[in-house]
Jmol script that loads the backbone (N, CA, C; Angstrom):
load data "model"
ATOM      1  N   MET A   1       3.891  -0.825 -21.661  1.00  0.00           N
ATOM      2  CA  MET A   1       4.980  -1.133 -20.768  1.00  0.00           C
ATOM      3  C   MET A   1       4.456  -1.208 -19.333  1.00  0.00           C
ATOM      4  N   ILE A   2       4.950  -2.150 -18.588  1.00  0.00           N
ATOM      5  CA  ILE A   2       4.582  -2.313 -17.185  1.00  0.00           C
ATOM      6  C   ILE A   2       5.741  -1.821 -16.324  1.00  0.00           C
ATOM      7  N   ARG A   3       5.394  -1.034 -15.310  1.00  0.00           N
ATOM      8  CA  ARG A   3       6.406  -0.531 -14.377  1.00  0.00           C
ATOM      9  C   ARG A   3       6.041  -1.033 -12.987  1.00  0.00           C
ATOM     10  N   LEU A   4       7.019  -1.579 -12.270  1.00  0.00           N
ATOM     11  CA  LEU A   4       6.823  -2.097 -10.917  1.00  0.00           C
ATOM     12  C   LEU A   4       7.753  -1.369  -9.967  1.00  0.00           C
ATOM     13  N   GLN A   5       7.171  -0.819  -8.897  1.00  0.00           N
ATOM     14  CA  GLN A   5       7.953  -0.095  -7.890  1.00  0.00           C
ATOM     15  C   GLN A   5       7.720  -0.746  -6.532  1.00  0.00           C
ATOM     16  N   PHE A   6       8.793  -1.109  -5.858  1.00  0.00           N
ATOM     17  CA  PHE A   6       8.699  -1.688  -4.527  1.00  0.00           C
ATOM     18  C   PHE A   6       8.710  -0.549  -3.511  1.00  0.00           C
ATOM     19  N   CYS A   7       7.567  -0.315  -2.867  1.00  0.00           N
ATOM     20  CA  CYS A   7       7.404   0.818  -1.952  1.00  0.00           C
ATOM     21  C   CYS A   7       7.476   0.399  -0.493  1.00  0.00           C
ATOM     22  N   GLY A   8       7.570  -0.865  -0.233  1.00  0.00           N
ATOM     23  CA  GLY A   8       7.655  -1.386   1.128  1.00  0.00           C
ATOM     24  C   GLY A   8       8.057  -2.840   1.076  1.00  0.00           C
ATOM     25  N   ALA A   9       8.487  -3.364   2.205  1.00  0.00           N
ATOM     26  CA  ALA A   9       8.932  -4.755   2.328  1.00  0.00           C
ATOM     27  C   ALA A   9      10.118  -5.059   1.418  1.00  0.00           C
ATOM     28  N   ALA A  10      10.895  -4.056   1.104  1.00  0.00           N
ATOM     29  CA  ALA A  10      12.134  -4.266   0.370  1.00  0.00           C
ATOM     30  C   ALA A  10      13.262  -4.292   1.408  1.00  0.00           C
ATOM     31  N   ARG A  11      13.965  -5.386   1.457  1.00  0.00           N
ATOM     32  CA  ARG A  11      15.019  -5.624   2.454  1.00  0.00           C
ATOM     33  C   ARG A  11      14.479  -5.764   3.870  1.00  0.00           C
ATOM     34  N   THR A  12      13.189  -6.043   3.978  1.00  0.00           N
ATOM     35  CA  THR A  12      12.543  -6.297   5.262  1.00  0.00           C
ATOM     36  C   THR A  12      11.305  -7.149   4.996  1.00  0.00           C
ATOM     37  N   VAL A  13      10.672  -7.666   6.023  1.00  0.00           N
ATOM     38  CA  VAL A  13       9.516  -8.546   5.819  1.00  0.00           C
ATOM     39  C   VAL A  13       8.202  -7.903   6.250  1.00  0.00           C
ATOM     40  N   THR A  14       8.206  -6.622   6.487  1.00  0.00           N
ATOM     41  CA  THR A  14       7.006  -5.945   6.973  1.00  0.00           C
ATOM     42  C   THR A  14       6.731  -4.701   6.132  1.00  0.00           C
ATOM     43  N   GLY A  15       5.483  -4.309   6.039  1.00  0.00           N
ATOM     44  CA  GLY A  15       5.116  -3.107   5.294  1.00  0.00           C
ATOM     45  C   GLY A  15       5.008  -3.313   3.798  1.00  0.00           C
ATOM     46  N   SER A  16       4.458  -4.423   3.373  1.00  0.00           N
ATOM     47  CA  SER A  16       4.363  -4.773   1.962  1.00  0.00           C
ATOM     48  C   SER A  16       3.548  -3.752   1.167  1.00  0.00           C
ATOM     49  N   GLN A  17       4.157  -3.175   0.126  1.00  0.00           N
ATOM     50  CA  GLN A  17       3.490  -2.248  -0.799  1.00  0.00           C
ATOM     51  C   GLN A  17       4.213  -2.304  -2.132  1.00  0.00           C
ATOM     52  N   HIS A  18       3.485  -2.595  -3.182  1.00  0.00           N
ATOM     53  CA  HIS A  18       4.072  -2.673  -4.518  1.00  0.00           C
ATOM     54  C   HIS A  18       3.167  -1.910  -5.477  1.00  0.00           C
ATOM     55  N   LEU A  19       3.728  -0.965  -6.193  1.00  0.00           N
ATOM     56  CA  LEU A  19       2.970  -0.132  -7.114  1.00  0.00           C
ATOM     57  C   LEU A  19       3.208  -0.622  -8.539  1.00  0.00           C
ATOM     58  N   ILE A  20       2.124  -0.985  -9.220  1.00  0.00           N
ATOM     59  CA  ILE A  20       2.184  -1.461 -10.600  1.00  0.00           C
ATOM     60  C   ILE A  20       1.538  -0.400 -11.482  1.00  0.00           C
ATOM     61  N   GLU A  21       2.250   0.014 -12.521  1.00  0.00           N
ATOM     62  CA  GLU A  21       1.712   0.983 -13.467  1.00  0.00           C
ATOM     63  C   GLU A  21       1.623   0.315 -14.829  1.00  0.00           C
ATOM     64  N   VAL A  22       0.408   0.281 -15.385  1.00  0.00           N
ATOM     65  CA  VAL A  22       0.191  -0.342 -16.687  1.00  0.00           C
ATOM     66  C   VAL A  22      -0.971   0.357 -17.393  1.00  0.00           C
ATOM     67  N   ASN A  23      -0.795   0.663 -18.668  1.00  0.00           N
ATOM     68  CA  ASN A  23      -1.836   1.306 -19.484  1.00  0.00           C
ATOM     69  C   ASN A  23      -2.425   2.546 -18.809  1.00  0.00           C
ATOM     70  N   GLY A  24      -1.588   3.345 -18.170  1.00  0.00           N
ATOM     71  CA  GLY A  24      -2.038   4.579 -17.537  1.00  0.00           C
ATOM     72  C   GLY A  24      -2.744   4.394 -16.204  1.00  0.00           C
ATOM     73  N   GLN A  25      -2.808   3.172 -15.711  1.00  0.00           N
ATOM     74  CA  GLN A  25      -3.452   2.877 -14.429  1.00  0.00           C
ATOM     75  C   GLN A  25      -2.385   2.591 -13.365  1.00  0.00           C
ATOM     76  N   ARG A  26      -2.696   2.986 -12.140  1.00  0.00           N
ATOM     77  CA  ARG A  26      -1.780   2.742 -11.012  1.00  0.00           C
ATOM     78  C   ARG A  26      -2.492   1.810 -10.034  1.00  0.00           C
ATOM     79  N   ILE A  27      -1.935   0.617  -9.878  1.00  0.00           N
ATOM     80  CA  ILE A  27      -2.531  -0.416  -9.036  1.00  0.00           C
ATOM     81  C   ILE A  27      -1.586  -0.688  -7.878  1.00  0.00           C
ATOM     82  N   LEU A  28      -2.119  -0.598  -6.676  1.00  0.00           N
ATOM     83  CA  LEU A  28      -1.317  -0.867  -5.485  1.00  0.00           C
ATOM     84  C   LEU A  28      -1.583  -2.301  -5.035  1.00  0.00           C
ATOM     85  N   LEU A  29      -0.529  -3.098  -5.015  1.00  0.00           N
ATOM     86  CA  LEU A  29      -0.614  -4.465  -4.525  1.00  0.00           C
ATOM     87  C   LEU A  29      -0.134  -4.444  -3.083  1.00  0.00           C
ATOM     88  N   GLU A  30      -1.050  -4.612  -2.162  1.00  0.00           N
ATOM     89  CA  GLU A  30      -0.820  -4.555  -0.722  1.00  0.00           C
ATOM     90  C   GLU A  30      -0.666  -3.100  -0.266  1.00  0.00           C
ATOM     91  N   CYS A  31      -1.008  -2.854   0.973  1.00  0.00           N
ATOM     92  CA  CYS A  31      -0.867  -1.528   1.577  1.00  0.00           C
ATOM     93  C   CYS A  31      -0.531  -1.731   3.043  1.00  0.00           C
ATOM     94  N   GLY A  32       0.602  -2.373   3.270  1.00  0.00           N
ATOM     95  CA  GLY A  32       0.959  -2.842   4.598  1.00  0.00           C
ATOM     96  C   GLY A  32       1.568  -1.814   5.522  1.00  0.00           C
ATOM     97  N   MET A  33       1.314  -2.005   6.792  1.00  0.00           N
ATOM     98  CA  MET A  33       1.882  -1.177   7.848  1.00  0.00           C
ATOM     99  C   MET A  33       3.275  -1.704   8.196  1.00  0.00           C
ATOM    100  N   TYR A  34       4.210  -0.791   8.337  1.00  0.00           N
ATOM    101  CA  TYR A  34       5.565  -1.159   8.746  1.00  0.00           C
ATOM    102  C   TYR A  34       5.579  -1.364  10.256  1.00  0.00           C
ATOM    103  N   GLN A  35       6.202  -2.437  10.694  1.00  0.00           N
ATOM    104  CA  GLN A  35       6.344  -2.722  12.119  1.00  0.00           C
ATOM    105  C   GLN A  35       7.829  -2.761  12.454  1.00  0.00           C
ATOM    106  N   GLY A  36       8.217  -1.942  13.387  1.00  0.00           N
ATOM    107  CA  GLY A  36       9.628  -1.859  13.758  1.00  0.00           C
ATOM    108  C   GLY A  36       9.776  -0.898  14.920  1.00  0.00           C
ATOM    109  N   LYS A  37      10.958  -0.275  15.015  1.00  0.00           N
ATOM    110  CA  LYS A  37      11.199   0.691  16.088  1.00  0.00           C
ATOM    111  C   LYS A  37      10.207   1.841  15.963  1.00  0.00           C
ATOM    112  N   ARG A  38       9.723   2.302  17.088  1.00  0.00           N
ATOM    113  CA  ARG A  38       8.605   3.247  17.135  1.00  0.00           C
ATOM    114  C   ARG A  38       8.784   4.476  16.243  1.00  0.00           C
ATOM    115  N   ALA A  39       9.891   5.172  16.328  1.00  0.00           N
ATOM    116  CA  ALA A  39      10.077   6.402  15.545  1.00  0.00           C
ATOM    117  C   ALA A  39      10.115   6.098  14.048  1.00  0.00           C
ATOM    118  N   GLU A  40      10.806   5.043  13.665  1.00  0.00           N
ATOM    119  CA  GLU A  40      10.891   4.673  12.248  1.00  0.00           C
ATOM    120  C   GLU A  40       9.524   4.210  11.726  1.00  0.00           C
ATOM    121  N   ALA A  41       8.830   3.406  12.513  1.00  0.00           N
ATOM    122  CA  ALA A  41       7.510   2.918  12.114  1.00  0.00           C
ATOM    123  C   ALA A  41       6.526   4.076  11.964  1.00  0.00           C
ATOM    124  N   TYR A  42       6.579   5.026  12.879  1.00  0.00           N
ATOM    125  CA  TYR A  42       5.687   6.188  12.809  1.00  0.00           C
ATOM    126  C   TYR A  42       5.910   6.942  11.499  1.00  0.00           C
ATOM    127  N   GLN A  43       7.162   7.204  11.173  1.00  0.00           N
ATOM    128  CA  GLN A  43       7.494   7.961   9.962  1.00  0.00           C
ATOM    129  C   GLN A  43       7.075   7.198   8.707  1.00  0.00           C
ATOM    130  N   ARG A  44       7.396   5.920   8.641  1.00  0.00           N
ATOM    131  CA  ARG A  44       7.064   5.117   7.453  1.00  0.00           C
ATOM    132  C   ARG A  44       5.552   4.963   7.273  1.00  0.00           C
ATOM    133  N   ASN A  45       4.823   4.807   8.366  1.00  0.00           N
ATOM    134  CA  ASN A  45       3.390   4.576   8.277  1.00  0.00           C
ATOM    135  C   ASN A  45       2.597   5.861   8.055  1.00  0.00           C
ATOM    136  N   ARG A  46       3.191   6.977   8.376  1.00  0.00           N
ATOM    137  CA  ARG A  46       2.512   8.267   8.228  1.00  0.00           C
ATOM    138  C   ARG A  46       2.529   8.743   6.781  1.00  0.00           C
ATOM    139  N   ASN A  47       3.572   8.390   6.061  1.00  0.00           N
ATOM    140  CA  ASN A  47       3.767   8.896   4.697  1.00  0.00           C
ATOM    141  C   ASN A  47       3.755   7.767   3.675  1.00  0.00           C
ATOM    142  N   PHE A  48       3.444   8.126   2.440  1.00  0.00           N
ATOM    143  CA  PHE A  48       3.508   7.201   1.312  1.00  0.00           C
ATOM    144  C   PHE A  48       4.610   7.671   0.363  1.00  0.00           C
ATOM    145  N   PRO A  49       5.303   6.770  -0.308  1.00  0.00           N
ATOM    146  CA  PRO A  49       6.319   7.177  -1.287  1.00  0.00           C
ATOM    147  C   PRO A  49       5.694   7.501  -2.653  1.00  0.00           C
ATOM    148  N   PHE A  50       4.398   7.712  -2.695  1.00  0.00           N
ATOM    149  CA  PHE A  50       3.653   8.052  -3.906  1.00  0.00           C
ATOM    150  C   PHE A  50       2.435   8.854  -3.470  1.00  0.00           C
ATOM    151  N   ASP A  51       1.760   9.480  -4.414  1.00  0.00           N
ATOM    152  CA  ASP A  51       0.546  10.229  -4.099  1.00  0.00           C
ATOM    153  C   ASP A  51      -0.609   9.237  -3.953  1.00  0.00           C
ATOM    154  N   PRO A  52      -1.160   9.057  -2.748  1.00  0.00           N
ATOM    155  CA  PRO A  52      -2.225   8.075  -2.547  1.00  0.00           C
ATOM    156  C   PRO A  52      -3.472   8.342  -3.397  1.00  0.00           C
ATOM    157  N   LYS A  53      -3.701   9.592  -3.754  1.00  0.00           N
ATOM    158  CA  LYS A  53      -4.874   9.931  -4.569  1.00  0.00           C
ATOM    159  C   LYS A  53      -4.722   9.476  -6.020  1.00  0.00           C
ATOM    160  N   SER A  54      -3.506   9.116  -6.406  1.00  0.00           N
ATOM    161  CA  SER A  54      -3.262   8.700  -7.790  1.00  0.00           C
ATOM    162  C   SER A  54      -3.529   7.212  -8.018  1.00  0.00           C
ATOM    163  N   ILE A  55      -3.875   6.476  -6.974  1.00  0.00           N
ATOM    164  CA  ILE A  55      -4.100   5.034  -7.085  1.00  0.00           C
ATOM    165  C   ILE A  55      -5.493   4.773  -7.672  1.00  0.00           C
ATOM    166  N   ASN A  56      -5.534   3.968  -8.722  1.00  0.00           N
ATOM    167  CA  ASN A  56      -6.806   3.617  -9.363  1.00  0.00           C
ATOM    168  C   ASN A  56      -7.447   2.384  -8.748  1.00  0.00           C
ATOM    169  N   ALA A  57      -6.638   1.470  -8.237  1.00  0.00           N
ATOM    170  CA  ALA A  57      -7.163   0.236  -7.640  1.00  0.00           C
ATOM    171  C   ALA A  57      -6.137  -0.314  -6.663  1.00  0.00           C
ATOM    172  N   MET A  58      -6.640  -1.102  -5.719  1.00  0.00           N
ATOM    173  CA  MET A  58      -5.749  -1.746  -4.754  1.00  0.00           C
ATOM    174  C   MET A  58      -6.151  -3.209  -4.643  1.00  0.00           C
ATOM    175  N   VAL A  59      -5.158  -4.072  -4.568  1.00  0.00           N
ATOM    176  CA  VAL A  59      -5.390  -5.506  -4.412  1.00  0.00           C
ATOM    177  C   VAL A  59      -4.699  -5.948  -3.126  1.00  0.00           C
ATOM    178  N   LEU A  60      -5.461  -6.598  -2.247  1.00  0.00           N
ATOM    179  CA  LEU A  60      -4.900  -7.164  -1.017  1.00  0.00           C
ATOM    180  C   LEU A  60      -4.937  -8.676  -1.115  1.00  0.00           C
ATOM    181  N   SER A  61      -3.817  -9.323  -0.797  1.00  0.00           N
ATOM    182  CA  SER A  61      -3.785 -10.784  -0.831  1.00  0.00           C
ATOM    183  C   SER A  61      -4.452 -11.371   0.408  1.00  0.00           C
ATOM    184  N   HIS A  62      -4.306 -10.671   1.536  1.00  0.00           N
ATOM    185  CA  HIS A  62      -4.945 -11.084   2.783  1.00  0.00           C
ATOM    186  C   HIS A  62      -4.892  -9.910   3.763  1.00  0.00           C
ATOM    187  N   ALA A  63      -5.579 -10.034   4.883  1.00  0.00           N
ATOM    188  CA  ALA A  63      -5.803  -8.890   5.771  1.00  0.00           C
ATOM    189  C   ALA A  63      -4.834  -8.785   6.943  1.00  0.00           C
ATOM    190  N   HIS A  64      -3.692  -9.429   6.896  1.00  0.00           N
ATOM    191  CA  HIS A  64      -2.711  -9.224   7.971  1.00  0.00           C
ATOM    192  C   HIS A  64      -2.245  -7.776   7.960  1.00  0.00           C
ATOM    193  N   ILE A  65      -1.941  -7.235   9.121  1.00  0.00           N
ATOM    194  CA  ILE A  65      -1.614  -5.811   9.252  1.00  0.00           C
ATOM    195  C   ILE A  65      -0.408  -5.395   8.406  1.00  0.00           C
ATOM    196  N   ASP A  66       0.546  -6.297   8.197  1.00  0.00           N
ATOM    197  CA  ASP A  66       1.712  -5.953   7.386  1.00  0.00           C
ATOM    198  C   ASP A  66       1.406  -5.967   5.882  1.00  0.00           C
ATOM    199  N   HIS A  67       0.177  -6.314   5.503  1.00  0.00           N
ATOM    200  CA  HIS A  67      -0.267  -6.272   4.113  1.00  0.00           C
ATOM    201  C   HIS A  67      -1.428  -5.295   3.902  1.00  0.00           C
ATOM    202  N   SER A  68      -2.127  -4.902   4.973  1.00  0.00           N
ATOM    203  CA  SER A  68      -3.308  -4.051   4.809  1.00  0.00           C
ATOM    204  C   SER A  68      -3.394  -2.893   5.800  1.00  0.00           C
ATOM    205  N   GLY A  69      -2.475  -2.801   6.752  1.00  0.00           N
ATOM    206  CA  GLY A  69      -2.588  -1.843   7.853  1.00  0.00           C
ATOM    207  C   GLY A  69      -2.584  -0.377   7.482  1.00  0.00           C
ATOM    208  N   LYS A  70      -1.943  -0.002   6.371  1.00  0.00           N
ATOM    209  CA  LYS A  70      -1.896   1.411   5.989  1.00  0.00           C
ATOM    210  C   LYS A  70      -3.142   1.873   5.255  1.00  0.00           C
ATOM    211  N   THR A  71      -4.061   0.978   4.963  1.00  0.00           N
ATOM    212  CA  THR A  71      -5.291   1.405   4.294  1.00  0.00           C
ATOM    213  C   THR A  71      -6.091   2.350   5.177  1.00  0.00           C
ATOM    214  N   ALA A  72      -5.861   2.319   6.477  1.00  0.00           N
ATOM    215  CA  ALA A  72      -6.568   3.204   7.405  1.00  0.00           C
ATOM    216  C   ALA A  72      -5.981   4.617   7.428  1.00  0.00           C
ATOM    217  N   ASN A  73      -4.847   4.833   6.791  1.00  0.00           N
ATOM    218  CA  ASN A  73      -4.225   6.152   6.728  1.00  0.00           C
ATOM    219  C   ASN A  73      -5.167   7.121   6.022  1.00  0.00           C
ATOM    220  N   SER A  74      -5.455   8.252   6.649  1.00  0.00           N
ATOM    221  CA  SER A  74      -6.460   9.187   6.128  1.00  0.00           C
ATOM    222  C   SER A  74      -6.118   9.704   4.739  1.00  0.00           C
ATOM    223  N   GLN A  75      -4.841   9.817   4.398  1.00  0.00           N
ATOM    224  CA  GLN A  75      -4.455  10.266   3.061  1.00  0.00           C
ATOM    225  C   GLN A  75      -4.959   9.294   2.008  1.00  0.00           C
ATOM    226  N   PHE A  76      -4.974   8.019   2.356  1.00  0.00           N
ATOM    227  CA  PHE A  76      -5.346   6.989   1.398  1.00  0.00           C
ATOM    228  C   PHE A  76      -6.853   6.782   1.344  1.00  0.00           C
ATOM    229  N   CYS A  77      -7.517   6.910   2.476  1.00  0.00           N
ATOM    230  CA  CYS A  77      -8.948   6.588   2.575  1.00  0.00           C
ATOM    231  C   CYS A  77      -9.860   7.603   1.917  1.00  0.00           C
ATOM    232  N   GLN A  78      -9.411   8.804   1.666  1.00  0.00           N
ATOM    233  CA  GLN A  78     -10.282   9.853   1.145  1.00  0.00           C
ATOM    234  C   GLN A  78     -11.021   9.455  -0.127  1.00  0.00           C
ATOM    235  N   ASN A  79     -10.351   8.789  -1.045  1.00  0.00           N
ATOM    236  CA  ASN A  79     -10.971   8.448  -2.337  1.00  0.00           C
ATOM    237  C   ASN A  79     -11.102   6.940  -2.529  1.00  0.00           C
ATOM    238  N   LEU A  80     -11.058   6.176  -1.454  1.00  0.00           N
ATOM    239  CA  LEU A  80     -11.066   4.726  -1.563  1.00  0.00           C
ATOM    240  C   LEU A  80     -12.486   4.191  -1.583  1.00  0.00           C
ATOM    241  N   HIS A  81     -12.778   3.379  -2.557  1.00  0.00           N
ATOM    242  CA  HIS A  81     -14.058   2.681  -2.661  1.00  0.00           C
ATOM    243  C   HIS A  81     -13.768   1.188  -2.571  1.00  0.00           C
ATOM    244  N   LEU A  82     -14.350   0.510  -1.600  1.00  0.00           N
ATOM    245  CA  LEU A  82     -14.049  -0.892  -1.381  1.00  0.00           C
ATOM    246  C   LEU A  82     -15.018  -1.802  -2.103  1.00  0.00           C
ATOM    247  N   ARG A  83     -14.475  -2.882  -2.636  1.00  0.00           N
ATOM    248  CA  ARG A  83     -15.296  -3.903  -3.259  1.00  0.00           C
ATOM    249  C   ARG A  83     -14.649  -5.255  -2.940  1.00  0.00           C
ATOM    250  N   GLU A  84     -15.395  -6.106  -2.268  1.00  0.00           N
ATOM    251  CA  GLU A  84     -14.896  -7.425  -1.905  1.00  0.00           C
ATOM    252  C   GLU A  84     -15.065  -8.352  -3.090  1.00  0.00           C
ATOM    253  N   GLN A  85     -14.076  -9.208  -3.284  1.00  0.00           N
ATOM    254  CA  GLN A  85     -14.122 -10.135  -4.403  1.00  0.00           C
ATOM    255  C   GLN A  85     -14.020 -11.561  -3.904  1.00  0.00           C
ATOM    256  N   GLY A  86     -14.887 -12.424  -4.348  1.00  0.00           N
ATOM    257  CA  GLY A  86     -14.817 -13.856  -4.047  1.00  0.00           C
ATOM    258  C   GLY A  86     -15.034 -14.184  -2.595  1.00  0.00           C
ATOM    259  N   GLY A  87     -14.635 -15.405  -2.227  1.00  0.00           N
ATOM    260  CA  GLY A  87     -14.573 -15.860  -0.880  1.00  0.00           C
ATOM    261  C   GLY A  87     -15.782 -16.142  -0.148  1.00  0.00           C
TER     262      GLY A  87
END
end "model"
wireframe off; spacefill off
backbone 0.3
color backbone group
């Protein structure tokens, strides 16, 4: 069974994050920074709606900040291993 959770960019166009769970793996599609009013953006960008250490892989479609900006969050970077594909 595949489970899809919209963790960002739902009802807005910024902060794209989609969590896909399949065969016991957790794949994050995009890890975007939310852009908006300062206090709200700070809160949204500081926290994740999931445990960042539980992510097995991440896929970025492109490097715009609203699709990749939260990858710099220290909670997420601790166990992140980068591998560039194609291009």
